N, CA, C and O atoms as a GROMACS GRO file, in nm:
protein
  616
    1MET      N    1   0.086  -0.116   0.000
    1MET     CA    2   0.000   0.000   0.000
    1MET      C    3   0.092   0.123   0.000
    1MET      O    4   0.184   0.136   0.080
    2LEU      N    5   0.061   0.210  -0.093
    2LEU     CA    6   0.135   0.335  -0.103
    2LEU      C    7   0.038   0.451  -0.089
    2LEU      O    8  -0.070   0.449  -0.149
    3VAL      N    9   0.074   0.551  -0.009
    3VAL     CA   10  -0.008   0.670   0.008
    3VAL      C   11   0.078   0.789  -0.033
    3VAL      O   12   0.180   0.818   0.030
    4ASP      N   13   0.034   0.856  -0.138
    4ASP     CA   14   0.107   0.972  -0.191
    4ASP      C   15   0.025   1.097  -0.156
    4ASP      O   16  -0.075   1.127  -0.222
    5ILE      N   17   0.068   1.168  -0.053
    5ILE     CA   18  -0.005   1.288  -0.011
    5ILE      C   19   0.065   1.416  -0.056
    5ILE      O   20   0.028   1.526  -0.014
    6SER      N   21   0.164   1.402  -0.138
    6SER     CA   22   0.236   1.522  -0.182
    6SER      C   23   0.168   1.585  -0.302
    6SER      O   24   0.100   1.519  -0.381
    7VAL      N   25   0.187   1.716  -0.314
    7VAL     CA   26   0.136   1.791  -0.429
    7VAL      C   27   0.254   1.872  -0.482
    7VAL      O   28   0.305   1.956  -0.408
    8PRO      N   29   0.298   1.855  -0.603
    8PRO     CA   30   0.252   1.755  -0.699
    8PRO      C   31   0.287   1.614  -0.652
    8PRO      O   32   0.368   1.597  -0.561
    9ARG      N   33   0.227   1.516  -0.715
    9ARG     CA   34   0.245   1.377  -0.675
    9ARG      C   35   0.389   1.330  -0.698
    9ARG      O   36   0.454   1.369  -0.794
   10ASN      N   37   0.436   1.246  -0.607
   10ASN     CA   38   0.571   1.190  -0.617
   10ASN      C   39   0.570   1.048  -0.673
   10ASN      O   40   0.672   1.000  -0.722
   11VAL      N   41   0.454   0.980  -0.664
   11VAL     CA   42   0.445   0.842  -0.712
   11VAL      C   43   0.365   0.843  -0.841
   11VAL      O   44   0.256   0.900  -0.847
   12HIS      N   45   0.420   0.781  -0.943
   12HIS     CA   46   0.353   0.778  -1.073
   12HIS      C   47   0.224   0.695  -1.063
   12HIS      O   48   0.223   0.591  -0.997
   13PRO      N   49   0.115   0.742  -1.127
   13PRO     CA   50  -0.014   0.671  -1.118
   13PRO      C   51  -0.009   0.526  -1.167
   13PRO      O   52  -0.090   0.445  -1.124
   14ASN      N   53   0.083   0.492  -1.255
   14ASN     CA   54   0.092   0.354  -1.306
   14ASN      C   55   0.139   0.255  -1.199
   14ASN      O   56   0.121   0.134  -1.214
   15VAL      N   57   0.198   0.306  -1.091
   15VAL     CA   58   0.243   0.218  -0.983
   15VAL      C   59   0.123   0.144  -0.924
   15VAL      O   60   0.137   0.031  -0.877
   16GLY      N   61   0.006   0.205  -0.927
   16GLY     CA   62  -0.115   0.140  -0.876
   16GLY      C   63  -0.158   0.023  -0.960
   16GLY      O   64  -0.240  -0.058  -0.915
   17ASN      N   65  -0.105   0.010  -1.081
   17ASN     CA   66  -0.140  -0.102  -1.169
   17ASN      C   67  -0.055  -0.225  -1.142
   17ASN      O   68  -0.086  -0.333  -1.193
   18VAL      N   69   0.052  -0.212  -1.064
   18VAL     CA   70   0.140  -0.324  -1.033
   18VAL      C   71   0.065  -0.420  -0.942
   18VAL      O   72   0.000  -0.379  -0.846
   19SER      N   73   0.075  -0.548  -0.974
   19SER     CA   74   0.006  -0.651  -0.898
   19SER      C   75   0.049  -0.648  -0.751
   19SER      O   76   0.168  -0.641  -0.720
   20GLY      N   77  -0.053  -0.653  -0.659
   20GLY     CA   78  -0.025  -0.657  -0.516
   20GLY      C   79  -0.002  -0.521  -0.453
   20GLY      O   80   0.032  -0.513  -0.335
   21THR      N   81  -0.020  -0.413  -0.530
   21THR     CA   82  -0.002  -0.279  -0.471
   21THR      C   83  -0.133  -0.201  -0.478
   21THR      O   84  -0.217  -0.221  -0.566
   22GLU      N   85  -0.146  -0.115  -0.383
   22GLU     CA   86  -0.259  -0.022  -0.382
   22GLU      C   87  -0.200   0.117  -0.367
   22GLU      O   88  -0.112   0.140  -0.283
   23LEU      N   89  -0.249   0.209  -0.448
   23LEU     CA   90  -0.197   0.345  -0.445
   23LEU      C   91  -0.310   0.440  -0.410
   23LEU      O   92  -0.416   0.440  -0.472
   24TYR      N   93  -0.285   0.520  -0.310
   24TYR     CA   94  -0.382   0.621  -0.269
   24TYR      C   95  -0.313   0.756  -0.277
   24TYR      O   96  -0.196   0.770  -0.241
   25ASN      N   97  -0.388   0.858  -0.326
   25ASN     CA   98  -0.331   0.992  -0.334
   25ASN      C   99  -0.422   1.091  -0.262
   25ASN      O  100  -0.521   1.051  -0.200
   26VAL      N  101  -0.389   1.218  -0.271
   26VAL     CA  102  -0.463   1.323  -0.201
   26VAL      C  103  -0.610   1.324  -0.244
   26VAL      O  104  -0.698   1.346  -0.160
   27ASP      N  105  -0.637   1.303  -0.371
   27ASP     CA  106  -0.776   1.303  -0.420
   27ASP      C  107  -0.857   1.190  -0.354
   27ASP      O  108  -0.973   1.210  -0.319
   28ASP      N  109  -0.795   1.072  -0.339
   28ASP     CA  110  -0.864   0.961  -0.272
   28ASP      C  111  -0.896   0.997  -0.128
   28ASP      O  112  -1.004   0.967  -0.077
   29LEU      N  113  -0.801   1.061  -0.063
   29LEU     CA  114  -0.822   1.101   0.076
   29LEU      C  115  -0.934   1.205   0.087
   29LEU      O  116  -1.012   1.202   0.182
   30ARG      N  117  -0.940   1.296  -0.009
   30ARG     CA  118  -1.047   1.396  -0.008
   30ARG      C  119  -1.184   1.330  -0.017
   30ARG      O  120  -1.278   1.371   0.050
   31GLU      N  121  -1.194   1.225  -0.101
   31GLU     CA  122  -1.321   1.152  -0.115
   31GLU      C  123  -1.361   1.087   0.017
   31GLU      O  124  -1.477   1.091   0.058
   32VAL      N  125  -1.263   1.027   0.084
   32VAL     CA  126  -1.290   0.963   0.214
   32VAL      C  127  -1.334   1.068   0.316
   32VAL      O  128  -1.429   1.046   0.391
   33VAL      N  129  -1.264   1.180   0.317
   33VAL     CA  130  -1.298   1.288   0.411
   33VAL      C  131  -1.439   1.341   0.381
   33VAL      O  132  -1.517   1.362   0.473
   34ALA      N  133  -1.471   1.361   0.253
   34ALA     CA  134  -1.604   1.412   0.216
   34ALA      C  135  -1.712   1.313   0.258
   34ALA      O  136  -1.817   1.353   0.310
   35SER      N  137  -1.687   1.185   0.237
   35SER     CA  138  -1.784   1.082   0.276
   35SER      C  139  -1.803   1.082   0.428
   35SER      O  140  -1.916   1.074   0.477
   36ASN      N  141  -1.693   1.090   0.502
   36ASN     CA  142  -1.701   1.095   0.649
   36ASN      C  143  -1.775   1.219   0.696
   36ASN      O  144  -1.853   1.213   0.791
   37MET      N  145  -1.749   1.331   0.630
   37MET     CA  146  -1.817   1.456   0.671
   37MET      C  147  -1.968   1.445   0.647
   37MET      O  148  -2.048   1.495   0.726
   38GLU      N  149  -2.006   1.380   0.537
   38GLU     CA  150  -2.146   1.362   0.506
   38GLU      C  151  -2.215   1.276   0.612
   38GLU      O  152  -2.323   1.311   0.660
   39SER      N  153  -2.152   1.165   0.649
   39SER     CA  154  -2.212   1.079   0.751
   39SER      C  155  -2.212   1.147   0.888
   39SER      O  156  -2.305   1.127   0.966
   40ARG      N  157  -2.111   1.226   0.916
   40ARG     CA  158  -2.109   1.301   1.043
   40ARG      C  159  -2.221   1.405   1.046
   40ARG      O  160  -2.284   1.427   1.149
   41GLY      N  161  -2.245   1.468   0.930
   41GLY     CA  162  -2.353   1.567   0.922
   41GLY      C  163  -2.487   1.504   0.955
   41GLY      O  164  -2.568   1.564   1.026
   42ALA      N  165  -2.512   1.384   0.904
   42ALA     CA  166  -2.636   1.313   0.934
   42ALA      C  167  -2.643   1.279   1.083
   42ALA      O  168  -2.749   1.290   1.145
   43ALA      N  169  -2.530   1.239   1.140
   43ALA     CA  170  -2.527   1.207   1.283
   43ALA      C  171  -2.551   1.332   1.367
   43ALA      O  172  -2.616   1.325   1.472
   44VAL      N  173  -2.500   1.446   1.321
   44VAL     CA  174  -2.522   1.571   1.394
   44VAL      C  175  -2.669   1.607   1.396
   44VAL      O  176  -2.722   1.647   1.499
   45VAL      N  177  -2.737   1.592   1.281
   45VAL     CA  178  -2.880   1.622   1.274
   45VAL      C  179  -2.958   1.532   1.370
   45VAL      O  180  -3.045   1.579   1.442
   46ALA      N  181  -2.925   1.403   1.371
   46ALA     CA  182  -2.992   1.308   1.461
   46ALA      C  183  -2.964   1.344   1.607
   46ALA      O  184  -3.055   1.338   1.690
   47ALA      N  185  -2.841   1.379   1.638
   47ALA     CA  186  -2.805   1.415   1.776
   47ALA      C  187  -2.877   1.542   1.820
   47ALA      O  188  -2.925   1.551   1.933
   48GLU      N  189  -2.886   1.640   1.731
   48GLU     CA  190  -2.955   1.764   1.765
   48GLU      C  191  -3.104   1.739   1.791
   48GLU      O  192  -3.161   1.798   1.882
   49ALA      N  193  -3.165   1.651   1.711
   49ALA     CA  194  -3.307   1.617   1.732
   49ALA      C  195  -3.325   1.548   1.866
   49ALA      O  196  -3.420   1.577   1.939
   50LEU      N  197  -3.235   1.457   1.899
   50LEU     CA  198  -3.242   1.387   2.028
   50LEU      C  199  -3.226   1.485   2.143
   50LEU      O  200  -3.300   1.479   2.241
   51ILE      N  201  -3.131   1.574   2.132
   51ILE     CA  202  -3.108   1.674   2.238
   51ILE      C  203  -3.230   1.764   2.253
   51ILE      O  204  -3.270   1.794   2.366
   52ALA      N  205  -3.289   1.806   2.142
   52ALA     CA  206  -3.408   1.892   2.149
   52ALA      C  207  -3.523   1.821   2.220
   52ALA      O  208  -3.593   1.882   2.302
   53ARG      N  209  -3.544   1.691   2.189
   53ARG     CA  210  -3.650   1.615   2.257
   53ARG      C  211  -3.623   1.604   2.407
   53ARG      O  212  -3.713   1.622   2.489
   54GLU      N  213  -3.498   1.575   2.443
   54GLU     CA  214  -3.463   1.558   2.583
   54GLU      C  215  -3.473   1.690   2.660
   54GLU      O  216  -3.516   1.692   2.776
   55VAL      N  217  -3.435   1.800   2.596
   55VAL     CA  218  -3.446   1.931   2.660
   55VAL      C  219  -3.593   1.964   2.685
   55VAL      O  220  -3.628   2.013   2.793
   56GLU      N  221  -3.679   1.937   2.588
   56GLU     CA  222  -3.822   1.963   2.605
   56GLU      C  223  -3.880   1.877   2.717
   56GLU      O  224  -3.957   1.926   2.799
   57GLN      N  225  -3.841   1.750   2.721
   57GLN     CA  226  -3.887   1.662   2.828
   57GLN      C  227  -3.837   1.711   2.964
   57GLN      O  228  -3.913   1.711   3.062
   58PHE      N  229  -3.713   1.753   2.972
   58PHE     CA  230  -3.658   1.806   3.096
   58PHE      C  231  -3.734   1.931   3.139
   58PHE      O  232  -3.768   1.946   3.256
   59ASN      N  233  -3.760   2.021   3.045
   59ASN     CA  234  -3.831   2.145   3.078
   59ASN      C  235  -3.973   2.116   3.127
   59ASN      O  236  -4.021   2.182   3.219
   60ARG      N  237  -4.040   2.016   3.065
   60ARG     CA  238  -4.174   1.980   3.113
   60ARG      C  239  -4.167   1.925   3.254
   60ARG      O  240  -4.249   1.960   3.339
   61ARG      N  241  -4.069   1.839   3.280
   61ARG     CA  242  -4.054   1.780   3.414
   61ARG      C  243  -4.022   1.888   3.517
   61ARG      O  244  -4.077   1.889   3.627
   62LYS      N  245  -3.934   1.979   3.479
   62LYS     CA  246  -3.897   2.088   3.569
   62LYS      C  247  -4.018   2.176   3.598
   62LYS      O  248  -4.040   2.218   3.712
   63ALA      N  249  -4.097   2.204   3.495
   63ALA     CA  250  -4.216   2.287   3.514
   63ALA      C  251  -4.317   2.216   3.603
   63ALA      O  252  -4.385   2.280   3.684
   64SER      N  253  -4.328   2.084   3.590
   64SER     CA  254  -4.424   2.011   3.673
   64SER      C  255  -4.384   2.016   3.820
   64SER      O  256  -4.468   2.005   3.909
   65LEU      N  257  -4.253   2.033   3.846
   65LEU     CA  258  -4.208   2.044   3.985
   65LEU      C  259  -4.257   2.173   4.050
   65LEU      O  260  -4.266   2.182   4.172
   66ASP      N  261  -4.290   2.274   3.968
   66ASP     CA  262  -4.345   2.398   4.022
   66ASP      C  263  -4.479   2.374   4.091
   66ASP      O  264  -4.518   2.450   4.180
   67ALA      N  265  -4.549   2.269   4.050
   67ALA     CA  266  -4.680   2.238   4.107
   67ALA      C  267  -4.669   2.166   4.240
   67ALA      O  268  -4.767   2.160   4.315
   68VAL      N  269  -4.553   2.112   4.272
   68VAL     CA  270  -4.539   2.029   4.393
   68VAL      C  271  -4.580   2.104   4.520
   68VAL      O  272  -4.656   2.047   4.598
   69PRO      N  273  -4.535   2.228   4.544
   69PRO     CA  274  -4.578   2.296   4.667
   69PRO      C  275  -4.730   2.317   4.671
   69PRO      O  276  -4.792   2.307   4.777
   70LYS      N  277  -4.790   2.348   4.556
   70LYS     CA  278  -4.935   2.368   4.551
   70LYS      C  279  -5.009   2.237   4.580
   70LYS      O  280  -5.108   2.235   4.652
   71ILE      N  281  -4.958   2.128   4.523
   71ILE     CA  282  -5.020   1.997   4.545
   71ILE      C  283  -5.005   1.956   4.691
   71ILE      O  284  -5.100   1.906   4.751
   72ARG      N  285  -4.887   1.978   4.747
   72ARG     CA  286  -4.867   1.945   4.889
   72ARG      C  287  -4.963   2.025   4.977
   72ARG      O  288  -5.022   1.972   5.071
   73SER      N  289  -4.977   2.152   4.946
   73SER     CA  290  -5.068   2.238   5.023
   73SER      C  291  -5.212   2.188   5.013
   73SER      O  292  -5.282   2.180   5.113
   74LEU      N  293  -5.255   2.155   4.892
   74LEU     CA  294  -5.390   2.104   4.870
   74LEU      C  295  -5.412   1.974   4.947
   74LEU      O  296  -5.514   1.957   5.013
   75ARG      N  297  -5.315   1.885   4.939
   75ARG     CA  298  -5.328   1.756   5.009
   75ARG      C  299  -5.321   1.772   5.161
   75ARG      O  300  -5.390   1.702   5.234
   76ALA      N  301  -5.238   1.863   5.208
   76ALA     CA  302  -5.228   1.887   5.353
   76ALA      C  303  -5.360   1.943   5.406
   76ALA      O  304  -5.407   1.903   5.513
   77ARG      N  305  -5.419   2.035   5.331
   77ARG     CA  306  -5.549   2.093   5.372
   77ARG      C  307  -5.655   1.985   5.375
   77ARG      O  308  -5.734   1.978   5.470
   78ALA      N  309  -5.659   1.900   5.273
   78ALA     CA  310  -5.757   1.791   5.269
   78ALA      C  311  -5.734   1.693   5.384
   78ALA      O  312  -5.829   1.645   5.445
   79SER      N  313  -5.609   1.662   5.412
   79SER     CA  314  -5.577   1.571   5.521
   79SER      C  315  -5.619   1.629   5.655
   79SER      O  316  -5.670   1.558   5.741
   80SER      N  317  -5.598   1.759   5.672
   80SER     CA  318  -5.638   1.826   5.796
   80SER      C  319  -5.790   1.818   5.815
   80SER      O  320  -5.839   1.786   5.923
   81ILE      N  321  -5.862   1.849   5.708
   81ILE     CA  322  -6.010   1.841   5.714
   81ILE      C  323  -6.052   1.698   5.743
   81ILE      O  324  -6.141   1.676   5.825
   82GLN      N  325  -5.990   1.603   5.677
   82GLN     CA  326  -6.021   1.461   5.698
   82GLN      C  327  -6.001   1.424   5.844
   82GLN      O  328  -6.089   1.361   5.904
   83ASP      N  329  -5.887   1.461   5.902
   83ASP     CA  330  -5.858   1.425   6.041
   83ASP      C  331  -5.958   1.489   6.138
   83ASP      O  332  -6.005   1.424   6.231
   84VAL      N  333  -5.989   1.617   6.115
   84VAL     CA  334  -6.083   1.687   6.203
   84VAL      C  335  -6.221   1.622   6.195
   84VAL      O  336  -6.285   1.597   6.298
   85GLN      N  337  -6.266   1.594   6.074
   85GLN     CA  338  -6.399   1.536   6.058
   85GLN      C  339  -6.407   1.393   6.113
   85GLN      O  340  -6.506   1.356   6.175
   86LEU      N  341  -6.304   1.315   6.091
   86LEU     CA  342  -6.302   1.180   6.147
   86LEU      C  343  -6.308   1.184   6.299
   86LEU      O  344  -6.385   1.112   6.362
   87SER      N  345  -6.225   1.269   6.356
   87SER     CA  346  -6.223   1.282   6.502
   87SER      C  347  -6.359   1.327   6.555
   87SER      O  348  -6.409   1.274   6.654
   88LYS      N  349  -6.417   1.424   6.488
   88LYS     CA  350  -6.547   1.479   6.529
   88LYS      C  351  -6.655   1.370   6.526
   88LYS      O  352  -6.731   1.355   6.622
   89TYR      N  353  -6.662   1.296   6.417
   89TYR     CA  354  -6.768   1.196   6.404
   89TYR      C  355  -6.741   1.069   6.484
   89TYR      O  356  -6.836   1.002   6.525
   90MET      N  357  -6.617   1.036   6.506
   90MET     CA  358  -6.587   0.922   6.594
   90MET      C  359  -6.631   0.958   6.737
   90MET      O  360  -6.684   0.873   6.808
   91GLY      N  361  -6.607   1.085   6.777
   91GLY     CA  362  -6.652   1.130   6.909
   91GLY      C  363  -6.804   1.127   6.920
   91GLY      O  364  -6.858   1.088   7.024
   92LYS      N  365  -6.873   1.168   6.814
   92LYS     CA  366  -7.020   1.165   6.815
   92LYS      C  367  -7.071   1.022   6.829
   92LYS      O  368  -7.168   0.998   6.900
   93LEU      N  369  -7.007   0.929   6.760
   93LEU     CA  370  -7.049   0.790   6.771
   93LEU      C  371  -7.030   0.738   6.914
   93LEU      O  372  -7.116   0.669   6.968
   94GLU      N  373  -6.916   0.773   6.974
   94GLU     CA  374  -6.891   0.730   7.111
   94GLU      C  375  -6.993   0.790   7.206
   94GLU      O  376  -7.040   0.722   7.297
   95ASN      N  377  -7.027   0.919   7.185
   95ASN     CA  378  -7.125   0.985   7.272
   95ASN      C  379  -7.262   0.919   7.262
   95ASN      O  380  -7.340   0.924   7.357
   96LYS      N  381  -7.292   0.859   7.150
   96LYS     CA  382  -7.420   0.790   7.131
   96LYS      C  383  -7.411   0.644   7.173
   96LYS      O  384  -7.507   0.569   7.158
   97GLY      N  385  -7.296   0.605   7.227
   97GLY     CA  386  -7.279   0.468   7.273
   97GLY      C  387  -7.249   0.369   7.163
   97GLY      O  388  -7.262   0.248   7.182
   98VAL      N  389  -7.209   0.421   7.047
   98VAL     CA  390  -7.176   0.333   6.936
   98VAL      C  391  -7.024   0.330   6.924
   98VAL      O  392  -6.966   0.404   6.844
   99GLY      N  393  -6.962   0.247   7.002
   99GLY     CA  394  -6.816   0.238   6.997
   99GLY      C  395  -6.772   0.144   6.884
   99GLY      O  396  -6.832   0.038   6.863
  100LEU      N  397  -6.672   0.184   6.814
  100LEU     CA  398  -6.618   0.100   6.707
  100LEU      C  399  -6.494   0.027   6.757
  100LEU      O  400  -6.416   0.080   6.837
  101SER      N  401  -6.478  -0.094   6.709
  101SER     CA  402  -6.355  -0.167   6.743
  101SER      C  403  -6.239  -0.098   6.669
  101SER      O  404  -6.260  -0.016   6.580
  102GLU      N  405  -6.117  -0.134   6.709
  102GLU     CA  406  -6.000  -0.076   6.641
  102GLU      C  407  -6.002  -0.109   6.492
  102GLU      O  408  -5.970  -0.025   6.408
  103GLU      N  409  -6.041  -0.231   6.461
  103GLU     CA  410  -6.048  -0.272   6.321
  103GLU      C  411  -6.153  -0.193   6.244
  103GLU      O  412  -6.129  -0.150   6.131
  104GLN      N  413  -6.269  -0.172   6.305
  104GLN     CA  414  -6.375  -0.095   6.240
  104GLN      C  415  -6.333   0.052   6.222
  104GLN      O  416  -6.358   0.111   6.117
  105ALA      N  417  -6.270   0.108   6.325
  105ALA     CA  418  -6.224   0.247   6.316
  105ALA      C  419  -6.120   0.261   6.205
  105ALA      O  420  -6.119   0.359   6.131
  106ALA      N  421  -6.030   0.161   6.196
  106ALA     CA  422  -5.928   0.164   6.090
  106ALA      C  423  -5.994   0.155   5.953
  106ALA      O  424  -5.949   0.221   5.859
  107MET      N  425  -6.098   0.075   5.940
  107MET     CA  426  -6.167   0.064   5.812
  107MET      C  427  -6.236   0.195   5.774
  107MET      O  428  -6.236   0.234   5.658
  108VAL      N  429  -6.296   0.262   5.872
  108VAL     CA  430  -6.360   0.391   5.845
  108VAL      C  431  -6.255   0.493   5.803
  108VAL      O  432  -6.275   0.569   5.708
  109GLN      N  433  -6.142   0.494   5.874
  109GLN     CA  434  -6.034   0.587   5.838
  109GLN      C  435  -5.983   0.557   5.697
  109GLN      O  436  -5.957   0.649   5.619
  110GLN      N  437  -5.969   0.430   5.664
  110GLN     CA  438  -5.922   0.392   5.531
  110GLN      C  439  -6.022   0.434   5.424
  110GLN      O  440  -5.984   0.481   5.317
  111LEU      N  441  -6.151   0.418   5.454
  111LEU     CA  442  -6.256   0.459   5.360
  111LEU      C  443  -6.251   0.609   5.334
  111LEU      O  444  -6.252   0.654   5.219
  112VAL      N  445  -6.245   0.687   5.441
  112VAL     CA  446  -6.242   0.833   5.427
  112VAL      C  447  -6.116   0.876   5.352
  112VAL      O  448  -6.122   0.962   5.265
  113HIS      N  449  -6.003   0.817   5.386
  113HIS     CA  450  -5.877   0.850   5.317
  113HIS      C  451  -5.887   0.818   5.167
  113HIS      O  452  -5.842   0.895   5.083
  114SER      N  453  -5.946   0.703   5.136
  114SER     CA  454  -5.962   0.663   4.996
  114SER      C  455  -6.050   0.762   4.920
  114SER      O  456  -6.019   0.799   4.807
  115VAL      N  457  -6.159   0.805   4.981
  115VAL     CA  458  -6.250   0.902   4.916
  115VAL      C  459  -6.177   1.034   4.893
  115VAL      O  460  -6.185   1.091   4.784
  116VAL      N  461  -6.107   1.082   4.994
  116VAL     CA  462  -6.034   1.209   4.981
  116VAL      C  463  -5.927   1.198   4.872
  116VAL      O  464  -5.912   1.289   4.790
  117THR      N  465  -5.855   1.087   4.870
  117THR     CA  466  -5.751   1.067   4.768
  117THR      C  467  -5.812   1.067   4.629
  117THR      O  468  -5.757   1.129   4.538
  118GLN      N  469  -5.923   0.999   4.611
  118GLN     CA  470  -5.988   0.996   4.480
  118GLN      C  471  -6.040   1.134   4.440
  118GLN      O  472  -6.034   1.170   4.322
  119MET      N  473  -6.091   1.208   4.535
  119MET     CA  474  -6.140   1.343   4.504
  119MET      C  475  -6.026   1.437   4.467
  119MET      O  476  -6.046   1.529   4.388
  120LEU      N  477  -5.908   1.415   4.523
  120LEU     CA  478  -5.794   1.502   4.493
  120LEU      C  479  -5.723   1.464   4.364
  120LEU      O  480  -5.642   1.542   4.313
  121HIS      N  481  -5.753   1.348   4.310
  121HIS     CA  482  -5.681   1.304   4.190
  121HIS      C  483  -5.697   1.402   4.074
  121HIS      O  484  -5.597   1.442   4.013
  122GLU      N  485  -5.818   1.439   4.042
  122GLU     CA  486  -5.841   1.528   3.927
  122GLU      C  487  -5.779   1.666   3.946
  122GLU      O  488  -5.712   1.715   3.856
  123PRO      N  489  -5.800   1.732   4.061
  123PRO     CA  490  -5.734   1.862   4.078
  123PRO      C  491  -5.581   1.852   4.079
  123PRO      O  492  -5.513   1.942   4.029
  124THR      N  493  -5.528   1.745   4.135
  124THR     CA  494  -5.382   1.726   4.137
  124THR      C  495  -5.329   1.710   3.995
  124THR      O  496  -5.229   1.771   3.958
  125THR      N  497  -5.397   1.629   3.916
  125THR     CA  498  -5.357   1.610   3.776
  125THR      C  499  -5.367   1.741   3.700
  125THR      O  500  -5.281   1.772   3.618
  126ALA      N  501  -5.472   1.818   3.726
  126ALA     CA  502  -5.489   1.947   3.658
  126ALA      C  503  -5.375   2.043   3.694
  126ALA      O  504  -5.325   2.114   3.607
  127LEU      N  505  -5.335   2.045   3.820
  127LEU     CA  506  -5.224   2.131   3.860
  127LEU      C  507  -5.095   2.090   3.788
  127LEU      O  508  -5.021   2.177   3.741
  128ARG      N  509  -5.069   1.960   3.780
  128ARG     CA  510  -4.948   1.914   3.709
  128ARG      C  511  -4.955   1.951   3.561
  128ARG      O  512  -4.857   1.996   3.502
  129ASP      N  513  -5.073   1.931   3.501
  129ASP     CA  514  -5.088   1.963   3.359
  129ASP      C  515  -5.070   2.112   3.334
  129ASP      O  516  -5.010   2.152   3.234
  130LEU      N  517  -5.123   2.194   3.423
  130LEU     CA  518  -5.107   2.338   3.408
  130LEU      C  519  -4.960   2.377   3.417
  130LEU      O  520  -4.912   2.462   3.342
  131SER      N  521  -4.889   2.314   3.509
  131SER     CA  522  -4.745   2.343   3.520
  131SER      C  523  -4.672   2.295   3.397
  131SER      O  524  -4.580   2.362   3.348
  132ASP      N  525  -4.711   2.177   3.345
  132ASP     CA  526  -4.647   2.123   3.224
  132ASP      C  527  -4.665   2.216   3.106
  132ASP      O  528  -4.576   2.230   3.022
  133SER      N  529  -4.782   2.280   3.098
  133SER     CA  530  -4.809   2.367   2.984
  133SER      C  531  -4.759   2.509   3.008
  133SER      O  532  -4.786   2.599   2.929
  134HIS      N  533  -4.686   2.530   3.117
  134HIS     CA  534  -4.626   2.659   3.153
  134HIS      C  535  -4.733   2.765   3.180
  134HIS      O  536  -4.707   2.885   3.167
  135SER      N  537  -4.855   2.721   3.218
  135SER     CA  538  -4.958   2.817   3.256
  135SER      C  539  -4.935   2.862   3.398
  135SER      O  540  -4.857   2.802   3.471
  136ASP      N  541  -5.002   2.967   3.436
  136ASP     CA  542  -4.992   3.014   3.574
  136ASP      C  543  -5.098   2.941   3.656
  136ASP      O  544  -5.215   2.978   3.655
  137ALA      N  545  -5.055   2.837   3.726
  137ALA     CA  546  -5.147   2.752   3.801
  137ALA      C  547  -5.208   2.825   3.920
  137ALA      O  548  -5.304   2.776   3.979
  138THR      N  549  -5.155   2.941   3.956
  138THR     CA  550  -5.210   3.012   4.071
  138THR      C  551  -5.335   3.091   4.033
  138THR      O  552  -5.412   3.128   4.122
  139THR      N  553  -5.357   3.116   3.906
  139THR     CA  554  -5.474   3.196   3.866
  139THR      C  555  -5.573   3.116   3.783
  139THR      O  556  -5.674   3.171   3.738
  140THR      N  557  -5.546   2.989   3.762
  140THR     CA  558  -5.634   2.907   3.680
  140THR      C  559  -5.725   2.827   3.771
  140THR      O  560  -5.682   2.776   3.874
  141THR      N  561  -5.852   2.815   3.731
  141THR     CA  562  -5.948   2.738   3.809
  141THR      C  563  -5.922   2.590   3.790
  141THR      O  564  -5.906   2.542   3.677
  142ILE      N  565  -5.918   2.520   3.900
  142ILE     CA  566  -5.897   2.376   3.898
  142ILE      C  567  -6.033   2.309   3.884
  142ILE      O  568  -6.124   2.342   3.960
  143PRO      N  569  -6.050   2.215   3.790
  143PRO     CA  570  -6.179   2.149   3.777
  143PRO      C  571  -6.211   2.066   3.900
  143PRO      O  572  -6.124   1.995   3.952
  144THR      N  573  -6.332   2.075   3.946
  144THR     CA  574  -6.377   1.996   4.060
  144THR      C  575  -6.509   1.931   4.022
  144THR      O  576  -6.581   1.982   3.936
  145PRO      N  577  -6.541   1.820   4.085
  145PRO     CA  578  -6.668   1.755   4.054
  145PRO      C  579  -6.784   1.845   4.092
  145PRO      O  580  -6.770   1.929   4.180
  146PRO      N  581  -6.899   1.829   4.026
  146PRO     CA  582  -7.015   1.913   4.059
  146PRO      C  583  -7.058   1.890   4.203
  146PRO      O  584  -7.048   1.779   4.256
  147GLN      N  585  -7.106   1.996   4.266
  147GLN     CA  586  -7.153   1.989   4.404
  147GLN      C  587  -7.288   1.918   4.408
  147GLN      O  588  -7.379   1.953   4.332
  148THR      N  589  -7.302   1.819   4.496
  148THR     CA  590  -7.430   1.753   4.515
  148THR      C  591  -7.455   1.740   4.664
  148THR      O  592  -7.361   1.730   4.743
  149HIS      N  593  -7.579   1.740   4.700
  149HIS     CA  594  -7.613   1.718   4.839
  149HIS      C  595  -7.610   1.568   4.863
  149HIS      O  596  -7.667   1.492   4.785
  150TRP      N  597  -7.545   1.527   4.969
  150TRP     CA  598  -7.522   1.384   4.990
  150TRP      C  599  -7.650   1.305   5.015
  150TRP      O  600  -7.654   1.185   4.990
  151LEU      N  601  -7.758   1.371   5.064
  151LEU     CA  602  -7.882   1.298   5.088
  151LEU      C  603  -7.968   1.289   4.964
  151LEU      O  604  -8.023   1.183   4.933
  152SER      N  605  -7.980   1.399   4.892
  152SER     CA  606  -8.071   1.401   4.778
  152SER      C  607  -8.005   1.355   4.649
  152SER      O  608  -8.075   1.320   4.553
  153GLY      N  609  -7.874   1.354   4.645
  153GLY     CA  610  -7.805   1.316   4.522
  153GLY      C  611  -7.809   1.427   4.419
  153GLY      O  612  -7.777   1.404   4.302
  154GLN      N  613  -7.848   1.547   4.459
  154GLN     CA  614  -7.855   1.661   4.365
  154GLN      C  615  -7.759   1.768   4.403
  154GLN      O  616  -7.751   1.870   4.336
   0.00000   0.00000   0.00000
């Protein structure tokens, strides 16, 4: 293998015709470089697209973290109301002589917690979505289920 990188060429082109030899010159190297540059250009485009997708995903995740304090506050308020109401009604039951076993009290607490958690799911999701869309979650109304009276169903 002979590589002639000089300009003008030092190796005669007919040397490449000799059996068992390969001759490469500056023009051959330019072709290889051009081919490599072309494939690198395609790789750069693919890498830039990947980076753009990852940056967008990162920005959405970062924006959703803005909702965390609001969600914590909403859940803490709901938990506080839940605890107060459970305590209040457990006391009322005891005053009426209807004592619950520990297992029954735990089941009631689990039921109330489950209801509160399910009720908070939609507003929590809305807060995250608002943060994801870069909206101002502090001024946007959070969707809540329609108000109904628990006895009449209306």
